[in-house]
SESEDREN-600264 format. One record per atom (N, C-alpha, C): residue in one letter; chain; x, y, z. Coordinates in nm, 4 decimals, m for minus. Example, Ala and Ser with C-alpha at 12.3 -4.5 7.8 and 13.67 -1.06 7.14 Angstrom:
<sites>
SITE   loza   sevex         px         py         pz
SITE      A       A     1.3190    m0.5690     0.7800
SITE      A       A     1.2300    m0.4500     0.7800
SITE      A       A     1.3200    m0.3300     0.7800
SITE      S       A     1.2850    m0.2250     0.7080
SITE      S       A     1.3670    m0.1060     0.7140
SITE      S       A     1.2900     0.0030     0.7870
</sites>
This chain:
<sites>
SITE   loza   sevex         px         py         pz
SITE      M       A     0.0827    m0.1190     0.0000
SITE      M       A     0.0000     0.0000     0.0000
SITE      M       A     0.0870     0.1252     0.0000
SITE      A       A     0.1827     0.1328     0.0922
SITE      A       A     0.2691     0.2502     0.0987
SITE      A       A     0.3502     0.2643    m0.0296
SITE      G       A     0.3949     0.1528    m0.0852
SITE      G       A     0.4727     0.1580    m0.2085
SITE      G       A     0.3934     0.2160    m0.3239
SITE      N       A     0.2649     0.1786    m0.3323
SITE      N       A     0.1816     0.2310    m0.4405
SITE      N       A     0.1600     0.3801    m0.4265
SITE      D       A     0.1342     0.4283    m0.3046
SITE      D       A     0.1158     0.5707    m0.2806
SITE      D       A     0.2434     0.6466    m0.3139
SITE      L       A     0.3565     0.5971    m0.2647
SITE      L       A     0.4842     0.6613    m0.2944
SITE      L       A     0.5141     0.6538    m0.4426
SITE      G       A     0.4781     0.5429    m0.5050
SITE      G       A     0.5000     0.5285    m0.6487
SITE      G       A     0.4255     0.6342    m0.7272
SITE      S       A     0.3008     0.6604    m0.6871
SITE      S       A     0.2226     0.7636    m0.7543
SITE      S       A     0.2869     0.8999    m0.7356
SITE      L       A     0.3260     0.9313    m0.6118
SITE      L       A     0.3895     1.0604    m0.5840
SITE      L       A     0.5216     1.0739    m0.6588
SITE      L       A     0.6029     0.9695    m0.6521
SITE      L       A     0.7333     0.9766    m0.7171
SITE      L       A     0.7214     0.9696    m0.8685
SITE      G       A     0.6199     0.8989    m0.9181
SITE      G       A     0.5968     0.8972    m1.0624
SITE      G       A     0.5674     1.0373    m1.1124
SITE      G       A     0.4847     1.1114    m1.0374
SITE      G       A     0.4570     1.2503    m1.0726
SITE      G       A     0.5819     1.3353    m1.0609
SITE      L       A     0.6601     1.3111    m0.9578
SITE      L       A     0.7837     1.3852    m0.9366
SITE      L       A     0.8797     1.3653    m1.0533
SITE      L       A     0.8986     1.2405    m1.0913
SITE      L       A     0.9943     1.2102    m1.1970
SITE      L       A     0.9399     1.2424    m1.3350
SITE      G       A     0.8081     1.2362    m1.3500
SITE      G       A     0.7489     1.2620    m1.4804
SITE      G       A     0.7227     1.4091    m1.5052
SITE      G       A     0.7266     1.4901    m1.4008
SITE      G       A     0.6951     1.6317    m1.4141
SITE      G       A     0.7899     1.7031    m1.5074
SITE      G       A     0.7328     1.7834    m1.5980
SITE      G       A     0.8148     1.8630    m1.6873
SITE      G       A     0.8641     1.7885    m1.8093
SITE      Q       A     0.8309     1.6614    m1.8230
SITE      Q       A     0.8758     1.5861    m1.9389
SITE      Q       A     0.7618     1.5716    m2.0377
SITE      G       A     0.7949     1.5607    m2.1628
SITE      G       A     0.6929     1.5409    m2.2650
SITE      G       A     0.6360     1.4017    m2.2581
SITE      S       A     0.5248     1.3825    m2.3281
SITE      S       A     0.4664     1.2489    m2.3313
SITE      S       A     0.5506     1.1598    m2.4197
SITE      G       A     0.5207     1.0328    m2.4177
SITE      G       A     0.5980     0.9387    m2.4982
SITE      G       A     0.6827     0.8502    m2.4094
SITE      S       A     0.7842     0.7892    m2.4674
SITE      S       A     0.8607     0.6901    m2.3940
SITE      S       A     0.9359     0.7510    m2.2770
SITE      G       A     0.9838     0.8745    m2.2876
SITE      G       A     1.0562     0.9366    m2.1780
SITE      G       A     0.9681     0.9514    m2.0552
SITE      G       A     0.8463     1.0011    m2.0742
SITE      G       A     0.7538     1.0175    m1.9628
SITE      G       A     0.7160     0.8839    m1.9030
SITE      G       A     0.6960     0.7833    m1.9881
SITE      G       A     0.6594     0.6509    m1.9395
SITE      G       A     0.7714     0.5889    m1.8585
SITE      A       A     0.8945     0.6055    m1.9044
SITE      A       A     1.0076     0.5496    m1.8307
SITE      A       A     1.0212     0.6182    m1.6956
SITE      A       A     0.9995     0.7486    m1.6929
SITE      A       A     1.0105     0.8209    m1.5663
SITE      A       A     0.9015     0.7761    m1.4706
SITE      G       A     0.7796     0.7602    m1.5209
SITE      G       A     0.6705     0.7134    m1.4367
SITE      G       A     0.6989     0.5747    m1.3830
SITE      G       A     0.7548     0.4873    m1.4675
SITE      G       A     0.7915     0.3534    m1.4235
SITE      G       A     0.8980     0.3580    m1.3161
SITE      G       A     0.9947     0.4505    m1.3319
SITE      G       A     1.0984     0.4673    m1.2313
SITE      G       A     1.0395     0.5123    m1.0996
SITE      G       A     0.9394     0.6010    m1.1070
SITE      G       A     0.8731     0.6457    m0.9851
SITE      G       A     0.8008     0.5314    m0.9167
SITE      N       A     0.7370     0.4452    m0.9956
SITE      N       A     0.6654     0.3320    m0.9378
SITE      N       A     0.7611     0.2358    m0.8686
SITE      I       A     0.8735     0.2046    m0.9322
SITE      I       A     0.9680     0.1109    m0.8714
SITE      I       A     1.0355     0.1751    m0.7514
SITE      L       A     1.0651     0.3033    m0.7606
SITE      L       A     1.1262     0.3729    m0.6475
SITE      L       A     1.0274     0.3808    m0.5316
SITE      G       A     0.9023     0.4094    m0.5614
SITE      G       A     0.7996     0.4103    m0.4579
SITE      G       A     0.7848     0.2744    m0.3937
SITE      A       A     0.7892     0.1693    m0.4754
SITE      A       A     0.7789     0.0330    m0.4220
SITE      A       A     0.8984     0.0012    m0.3319
SITE      L       A     1.0184     0.0439    m0.3726
SITE      L       A     1.1372     0.0190    m0.2903
SITE      L       A     1.1281     0.0945    m0.1589
SITE      L       A     1.0945     0.2224    m0.1653
SITE      L       A     1.0856     0.3005    m0.0421
SITE      L       A     0.9742     0.2473     0.0472
SITE      G       A     0.8654     0.2002    m0.0140
SITE      G       A     0.7597     0.1372     0.0640
SITE      G       A     0.8103     0.0105     0.1318
SITE      A       A     0.8909    m0.0683     0.0610
SITE      A       A     0.9477    m0.1899     0.1190
SITE      A       A     1.0432    m0.1555     0.2323
SITE      L       A     1.1226    m0.0509     0.2143
SITE      L       A     1.2159    m0.0103     0.3189
SITE      L       A     1.1418     0.0486     0.4385
SITE      L       A     1.0311     0.1162     0.4108
SITE      L       A     0.9543     0.1818     0.5161
SITE      L       A     0.8743     0.0822     0.5987
SITE      G       A     0.8035    m0.0097     0.5307
SITE      G       A     0.7130    m0.0960     0.6050
SITE      G       A     0.7373    m0.2434     0.5866
SITE      G       A     0.8281    m0.2781     0.4981
SITE      G       A     0.8499    m0.4189     0.4685
SITE      G       A     0.9722    m0.4741     0.5374
SITE      G       A     1.0229    m0.5831     0.4829
SITE      G       A     1.1359    m0.6522     0.5437
SITE      G       A     1.2620    m0.5687     0.5480
SITE      G       A     1.2746    m0.4699     0.4602
SITE      G       A     1.3964    m0.3904     0.4569
SITE      G       A     1.3944    m0.2723     0.5507
SITE      A       A     1.2836    m0.2461     0.6173
SITE      A       A     1.2732    m0.1259     0.7004
SITE      A       A     1.3766    m0.1259     0.8118
SITE      G       A     1.3938    m0.2397     0.8760
SITE      G       A     1.4917    m0.2462     0.9840
SITE      G       A     1.6307    m0.2148     0.9341
SITE      G       A     1.6641    m0.2641     0.8160
SITE      G       A     1.7956    m0.2364     0.7589
SITE      G       A     1.8139    m0.0900     0.7269
SITE      A       A     1.7105    m0.0274     0.6729
SITE      A       A     1.7201     0.1139     0.6387
SITE      A       A     1.7320     0.1969     0.7651
SITE      Q       A     1.6521     0.1642     0.8664
SITE      Q       A     1.6577     0.2416     0.9897
SITE      Q       A     1.7880     0.2153     1.0639
SITE      A       A     1.8363     0.0928     1.0607
SITE      A       A     1.9629     0.0631     1.1268
SITE      A       A     2.0766     0.1365     1.0576
SITE      A       A     2.0749     0.1384     0.9253
SITE      A       A     2.1790     0.2098     0.8514
SITE      A       A     2.1747     0.3574     0.8859
SITE      G       A     2.0555     0.4134     0.8927
SITE      G       A     2.0419     0.5541     0.9275
SITE      G       A     2.0858     0.5803     1.0702
SITE      A       A     2.0517     0.4912     1.1606
SITE      A       A     2.0871     0.5099     1.3002
SITE      A       A     2.2381     0.4999     1.3199
SITE      Q       A     2.3028     0.4111     1.2447
SITE      Q       A     2.4475     0.3980     1.2553
SITE      Q       A     2.5161     0.5257     1.2097
SITE      A       A     2.4630     0.5894     1.1061
SITE      A       A     2.5233     0.7123     1.0569
SITE      A       A     2.4979     0.8264     1.1549
SITE      G       A     2.3833     0.8200     1.2249
SITE      G       A     2.3507     0.9222     1.3231
SITE      G       A     2.3177     1.0546     1.2582
SITE      G       A     2.2834     1.1516     1.3403
SITE      G       A     2.2592     1.2865     1.2913
SITE      G       A     2.1361     1.2975     1.2048
SITE      A       A     2.1368     1.3972     1.1183
SITE      A       A     2.0204     1.4305     1.0368
SITE      A       A     1.9895     1.3236     0.9334
SITE      Q       A     2.0865     1.2383     0.9023
SITE      Q       A     2.0621     1.1401     0.7983
SITE      Q       A     1.9945     1.0140     0.8502
SITE      A       A     1.9661     1.0071     0.9790
SITE      A       A     1.8994     0.8888     1.0322
SITE      A       A     1.7623     0.8741     0.9688
SITE      A       A     1.7250     0.7515     0.9385
SITE      A       A     1.5955     0.7270     0.8740
SITE      A       A     1.4837     0.7489     0.9737
SITE      G       A     1.3912     0.8356     0.9389
SITE      G       A     1.2767     0.8621     1.0244
SITE      G       A     1.1680     0.7596     0.9993
SITE      A       A     1.0650     0.7660     1.0800
SITE      A       A     0.9567     0.6694     1.0699
SITE      A       A     0.8865     0.6771     0.9346
SITE      N       A     0.8781     0.7961     0.8740
SITE      N       A     0.8085     0.8120     0.7476
SITE      N       A     0.9011     0.8515     0.6333
SITE      N       A     1.0302     0.8453     0.6544
SITE      N       A     1.1238     0.8871     0.5504
SITE      N       A     1.2420     0.7916     0.5439
SITE      P       A     1.2317     0.6896     0.4602
SITE      P       A     1.3416     0.5946     0.4464
SITE      P       A     1.4539     0.6458     0.3568
SITE      L       A     1.4440     0.7690     0.3067
SITE      L       A     1.5431     0.8217     0.2138
SITE      L       A     1.6830     0.8267     0.2753
SITE      G       A     1.6931     0.8755     0.3994
SITE      G       A     1.8236     0.8824     0.4652
SITE      G       A     1.8857     0.7455     0.4807
SITE      G       A     1.8055     0.6471     0.5206
SITE      G       A     1.8564     0.5107     0.5345
SITE      G       A     1.8996     0.4518     0.4018
SITE      L       A     1.8225     0.4801     0.2971
SITE      L       A     1.8580     0.4325     0.1641
SITE      L       A     1.9911     0.4921     0.1202
SITE      L       A     2.0077     0.6220     0.1404
SITE      L       A     2.1330     0.6876     0.1018
SITE      L       A     2.2506     0.6339     0.1820
SITE      D       A     2.2285     0.6040     0.3102
SITE      D       A     2.3345     0.5455     0.3919
SITE      D       A     2.3717     0.4062     0.3422
SITE      M       A     2.2714     0.3265     0.3024
SITE      M       A     2.2991     0.1942     0.2462
SITE      M       A     2.3869     0.2063     0.1218
SITE      L       A     2.3521     0.3016     0.0366
SITE      L       A     2.4306     0.3218    m0.0858
SITE      L       A     2.5726     0.3622    m0.0506
SITE      A       A     2.5886     0.4519     0.0469
SITE      A       A     2.7220     0.4977     0.0875
SITE      A       A     2.8048     0.3822     0.1415
SITE      K       A     2.7435     0.2975     0.2230
SITE      K       A     2.8163     0.1839     0.2817
SITE      K       A     2.8546     0.0804     0.1754
SITE      S       A     2.7878     0.0858     0.0611
SITE      S       A     2.8166    m0.0086    m0.0468
SITE      S       A     2.9129     0.0497    m0.1494
SITE      G       A     2.9761     0.1609    m0.1166
SITE      G       A     3.0739     0.2200    m0.2063
SITE      G       A     3.0161     0.3202    m0.3050
SITE      L       A     2.8889     0.3581    m0.2865
SITE      L       A     2.8252     0.4534    m0.3778
SITE      L       A     2.8059     0.5903    m0.3116
SITE      G       A     2.8852     0.6190    m0.2109
SITE      G       A     2.8722     0.7444    m0.1377
SITE      G       A     2.8946     0.8672    m0.2240
SITE      D       A     2.9955     0.8626    m0.3119
SITE      D       A     3.0228     0.9785    m0.3982
SITE      D       A     2.9060     1.0053    m0.4914
SITE      Q       A     2.8505     0.8977    m0.5488
SITE      Q       A     2.7352     0.9140    m0.6374
SITE      Q       A     2.6167     0.9715    m0.5607
SITE      A       A     2.5858     0.9137    m0.4442
SITE      A       A     2.4716     0.9604    m0.3652
SITE      A       A     2.4902     1.1068    m0.3256
SITE      Q       A     2.6106     1.1451    m0.2867
SITE      Q       A     2.6360     1.2848    m0.2499
SITE      Q       A     2.6170     1.3776    m0.3696
SITE      S       A     2.6501     1.3304    m0.4887
SITE      S       A     2.6326     1.4147    m0.6082
SITE      S       A     2.4845     1.4400    m0.6352
SITE      W       A     2.3979     1.3460    m0.5981
SITE      W       A     2.2536     1.3630    m0.6185
SITE      W       A     2.1975     1.4631    m0.5181
SITE      I       A     2.2533     1.4608    m0.3956
SITE      I       A     2.2070     1.5515    m0.2906
SITE      I       A     2.2564     1.6932    m0.3171
SITE      G       A     2.3805     1.7046    m0.3591
SITE      G       A     2.4409     1.8348    m0.3831
SITE      G       A     2.3816     1.9049    m0.5043
SITE      T       A     2.4372     2.0214    m0.5332
SITE      T       A     2.3816     2.1035    m0.6404
SITE      T       A     2.4529     2.0833    m0.7738
SITE      G       A     2.5574     2.0029    m0.7781
SITE      G       A     2.6298     1.9794    m0.9027
SITE      G       A     2.5647     1.8722    m0.9883
SITE      E       A     2.6414     1.8242    m1.0843
SITE      E       A     2.5930     1.7214    m1.1766
SITE      E       A     2.5740     1.5879    m1.1042
SITE      N       A     2.4671     1.5161    m1.1381
SITE      N       A     2.4379     1.3863    m1.0780
SITE      N       A     2.5217     1.2778    m1.1435
SITE      Q       A     2.5975     1.2035    m1.0631
SITE      Q       A     2.6763     1.0922    m1.1146
SITE      Q       A     2.5859     0.9706    m1.1340
SITE      P       A     2.6078     0.8955    m1.2417
SITE      P       A     2.5239     0.7778    m1.2678
SITE      P       A     2.5653     0.6575    m1.1832
SITE      V       A     2.4730     0.5626    m1.1708
SITE      V       A     2.4999     0.4323    m1.1115
SITE      V       A     2.4427     0.3269    m1.2051
SITE      S       A     2.4911     0.2052    m1.1907
SITE      S       A     2.4414     0.0957    m1.2743
SITE      S       A     2.3436     0.0102    m1.1958
SITE      G       A     2.2656    m0.0669    m1.2686
SITE      G       A     2.1731    m0.1592    m1.2048
SITE      G       A     2.2449    m0.2594    m1.1164
SITE      S       A     2.3619    m0.3066    m1.1608
SITE      S       A     2.4356    m0.4043    m1.0799
SITE      S       A     2.4860    m0.3416    m0.9500
SITE      Q       A     2.5240    m0.2121    m0.9539
SITE      Q       A     2.5656    m0.1443    m0.8308
SITE      Q       A     2.4484    m0.1318    m0.7335
SITE      I       A     2.3315    m0.0987    m0.7873
SITE      I       A     2.2114    m0.0866    m0.7035
SITE      I       A     2.1762    m0.2220    m0.6434
SITE      K       A     2.1843    m0.3259    m0.7237
SITE      K       A     2.1506    m0.4605    m0.6768
SITE      K       A     2.2431    m0.5034    m0.5623
SITE      E       A     2.3707    m0.4681    m0.5716
SITE      E       A     2.4665    m0.5014    m0.4663
SITE      E       A     2.4408    m0.4209    m0.3392
SITE      A       A     2.3927    m0.2963    m0.3541
SITE      A       A     2.3788    m0.2055    m0.2405
SITE      A       A     2.2538    m0.2309    m0.1576
SITE      L       A     2.1489    m0.2822    m0.2194
SITE      L       A     2.0198    m0.2947    m0.1507
SITE      L       A     2.0014    m0.4336    m0.0913
SITE      P       A     1.9255    m0.4413     0.0175
SITE      P       A     1.8927    m0.5730     0.0731
SITE      P       A     1.8116    m0.6538    m0.0295
SITE      D       A     1.8453    m0.7812    m0.0439
SITE      D       A     1.7773    m0.8658    m0.1421
SITE      D       A     1.6267    m0.8667    m0.1229
SITE      D       A     1.5822    m0.8750     0.0032
SITE      D       A     1.4379    m0.8845     0.0263
SITE      D       A     1.3663    m0.7558    m0.0136
SITE      A       A     1.4270    m0.6393     0.0097
SITE      A       A     1.3648    m0.5126    m0.0278
SITE      A       A     1.3571    m0.4993    m0.1797
SITE      L       A     1.4642    m0.5363    m0.2495
SITE      L       A     1.4645    m0.5289    m0.3956
SITE      L       A     1.3637    m0.6278    m0.4539
SITE      R       A     1.3586    m0.7467    m0.3983
SITE      R       A     1.2646    m0.8480    m0.4457
SITE      R       A     1.1201    m0.8023    m0.4246
SITE      Q       A     1.0910    m0.7455    m0.3079
SITE      Q       A     0.9564    m0.6977    m0.2778
SITE      Q       A     0.9192    m0.5821    m0.3714
SITE      A       A     1.0105    m0.4890    m0.3942
SITE      A       A     0.9838    m0.3758    m0.4836
SITE      A       A     0.9596    m0.4256    m0.6258
SITE      A       A     1.0400    m0.5212    m0.6697
SITE      A       A     1.0241    m0.5766    m0.8045
SITE      A       A     0.8884    m0.6441    m0.8186
SITE      Q       A     0.8491    m0.7194    m0.7169
SITE      Q       A     0.7203    m0.7887    m0.7205
SITE      Q       A     0.6059    m0.6877    m0.7278
SITE      Q       A     0.6120    m0.5812    m0.6477
SITE      Q       A     0.5066    m0.4798    m0.6490
SITE      Q       A     0.4991    m0.4089    m0.7836
SITE      A       A     0.6144    m0.3908    m0.8477
SITE      A       A     0.6177    m0.3211    m0.9762
SITE      A       A     0.5932    m0.4156    m1.0937
SITE      G       A     0.5914    m0.5470    m1.0678
SITE      G       A     0.5659    m0.6439    m1.1725
SITE      G       A     0.6833    m0.6654    m1.2664
SITE      V       A     0.8048    m0.6526    m1.2135
SITE      V       A     0.9256    m0.6725    m1.2944
SITE      V       A     1.0200    m0.7660    m1.2193
SITE      S       A     1.1253    m0.8093    m1.2883
SITE      S       A     1.2259    m0.8933    m1.2242
SITE      S       A     1.3150    m0.8066    m1.1352
SITE      P       A     1.3826    m0.8675    m1.0370
SITE      P       A     1.4750    m0.7889    m0.9545
SITE      P       A     1.5845    m0.7195    m1.0366
SITE      D       A     1.6335    m0.7844    m1.1412
SITE      D       A     1.7345    m0.7204    m1.2258
SITE      D       A     1.6783    m0.5974    m1.2957
SITE      E       A     1.5557    m0.6097    m1.3484
SITE      E       A     1.4920    m0.4969    m1.4141
SITE      E       A     1.4623    m0.3859    m1.3134
SITE      A       A     1.4212    m0.4254    m1.1926
SITE      A       A     1.3958    m0.3268    m1.0874
SITE      A       A     1.5235    m0.2495    m1.0553
SITE      A       A     1.6351    m0.3200    m1.0443
SITE      A       A     1.7629    m0.2541    m1.0150
SITE      A       A     1.8006    m0.1571    m1.1266
SITE      D       A     1.7782    m0.1974    m1.2516
SITE      D       A     1.8077    m0.1085    m1.3650
SITE      D       A     1.7194     0.0157    m1.3620
SITE      Q       A     1.5895    m0.0023    m1.3324
SITE      Q       A     1.4982     0.1121    m1.3241
SITE      Q       A     1.5378     0.2051    m1.2097
SITE      L       A     1.5769     0.1465    m1.0969
SITE      L       A     1.6196     0.2280    m0.9832
SITE      L       A     1.7464     0.3063    m1.0160
SITE      A       A     1.8380     0.2432    m1.0890
SITE      A       A     1.9616     0.3123    m1.1266
SITE      A       A     1.9317     0.4356    m1.2120
SITE      Q       A     1.8261     0.4273    m1.2927
SITE      Q       A     1.7865     0.5413    m1.3753
SITE      Q       A     1.7097     0.6451    m1.2940
SITE      A       A     1.6254     0.5999    m1.2008
SITE      A       A     1.5348     0.6903    m1.1289
SITE      A       A     1.5990     0.7582    m1.0085
SITE      L       A     1.6858     0.6873    m0.9363
SITE      L       A     1.7380     0.7406    m0.8106
SITE      L       A     1.8098     0.8749    m0.8230
SITE      P       A     1.9020     0.8925    m0.9167
SITE      P       A     1.9720     1.0218    m0.9210
SITE      P       A     1.8774     1.1409    m0.9344
SITE      Q       A     1.7819     1.1312    m1.0240
SITE      Q       A     1.6880     1.2406    m1.0461
SITE      Q       A     1.5954     1.2593    m0.9263
SITE      A       A     1.5453     1.1492    m0.8708
SITE      A       A     1.4524     1.1586    m0.7586
SITE      A       A     1.5200     1.2177    m0.6355
SITE      V       A     1.6389     1.1678    m0.6010
SITE      V       A     1.7093     1.2195    m0.4837
SITE      V       A     1.7439     1.3665    m0.5045
SITE      D       A     1.7842     1.4025    m0.6257
SITE      D       A     1.8156     1.5417    m0.6567
SITE      D       A     1.6953     1.6314    m0.6286
SITE      K       A     1.5775     1.5882    m0.6730
SITE      K       A     1.4569     1.6687    m0.6540
SITE      K       A     1.4076     1.6667    m0.5098
SITE      L       A     1.4334     1.5578    m0.4377
SITE      L       A     1.3879     1.5472    m0.2991
SITE      L       A     1.4823     1.6162    m0.2009
SITE      T       A     1.5973     1.6619    m0.2489
SITE      T       A     1.6945     1.7305    m0.1643
SITE      T       A     1.7309     1.8654    m0.2265
SITE      P       A     1.6322     1.9549    m0.2424
SITE      P       A     1.6573     2.0795    m0.3150
SITE      P       A     1.7568     2.1732    m0.2464
SITE      N       A     1.7748     2.1596    m0.1160
SITE      N       A     1.8666     2.2475    m0.0440
SITE      N       A     2.0025     2.1836    m0.0189
SITE      G       A     2.0284     2.0713    m0.0848
SITE      G       A     2.1571     2.0046    m0.0676
SITE      G       A     2.1688     1.9276     0.0625
SITE      Q       A     2.0549     1.9003     0.1274
SITE      Q       A     2.0533     1.8232     0.2513
SITE      Q       A     1.9371     1.7241     0.2467
SITE      V       A     1.9548     1.6110     0.3156
SITE      V       A     1.8468     1.5134     0.3251
SITE      V       A     1.7434     1.5693     0.4221
SITE      P       A     1.6204     1.5907     0.3754
SITE      P       A     1.5172     1.6456     0.4634
SITE      P       A     1.4748     1.5455     0.5698
SITE      T       A     1.4196     1.5982     0.6780
SITE      T       A     1.3774     1.5112     0.7878
SITE      T       A     1.2281     1.4827     0.7850
SITE      E       A     1.1512     1.5550     0.7022
SITE      E       A     1.0073     1.5311     0.6954
SITE      E       A     0.9799     1.4009     0.6209
SITE      S       A     0.8524     1.3599     0.6199
SITE      S       A     0.8132     1.2428     0.5426
SITE      S       A     0.8279     1.2753     0.3940
SITE      L       A     0.8457     1.1724     0.3126
SITE      L       A     0.8586     1.1936     0.1679
SITE      L       A     0.7341     1.2601     0.1112
SITE      E       A     0.6177     1.2195     0.1605
SITE      E       A     0.4937     1.2785     0.1115
SITE      E       A     0.4906     1.4284     0.1390
SITE      E       A     0.5355     1.4690     0.2584
SITE      E       A     0.5372     1.6110     0.2954
SITE      E       A     0.6360     1.6885     0.2080
SITE      I       A     0.7509     1.6297     0.1815
SITE      I       A     0.8506     1.6955     0.0968
SITE      I       A     0.7942     1.7208    m0.0416
SITE      I       A     0.7292     1.6190    m0.0974
SITE      I       A     0.6732     1.6306    m0.2322
SITE      I       A     0.5624     1.7349    m0.2342
SITE      R       A     0.4790     1.7344    m0.1317
SITE      R       A     0.3699     1.8347    m0.1254
SITE      R       A     0.4257     1.9763    m0.1147
SITE      K       A     0.5278     1.9963    m0.0329
SITE      K       A     0.5872     2.1295    m0.0151
SITE      K       A     0.6433     2.1815    m0.1459
SITE      Q       A     0.6908     2.0920    m0.2298
SITE      Q       A     0.7490     2.1334    m0.3573
SITE      Q       A     0.6432     2.1426    m0.4666
SITE      N       A     0.5165     2.1195    m0.4304
SITE      N       A     0.4051     2.1250    m0.5273
SITE      N       A     0.4284     2.0334    m0.6459
SITE      L       A     0.4755     1.9135    m0.6176
SITE      L       A     0.5036     1.8186    m0.7255
SITE      L       A     0.3941     1.7155    m0.7360
</sites>
């Protein structure tokens, strides 16, 4: 349920400002898979991992009850993708990641659950996440910092 709601919000976030056609469809699909992943991290088997990762990092990046973004970014950092994740948060150019890097960084159960909710294979889910994450994190961190509010509140504040 949470994944579908987040998927709708993130689909709008990622699809906003793009023309119709395959580009818009791919962005919407990325939002759905990203929403499914964040829903899995928030309420599914991966939530403990996301919150533990956030708690280990401490400070503002700790994963809140309604915002698994900080925990997700910490997971990526611990998997060697810290420079890429920081580039998405910062104001410079977003560095790319590959599907295989995403697959290595995320808990298997969270990726599997997100893939199942989105109706794709885990490999395809990882590829979609690799495309969606840089843009989504960039838009969700407009001030160059991971926000502490819920993802839904962040998206609403930005009128997305």
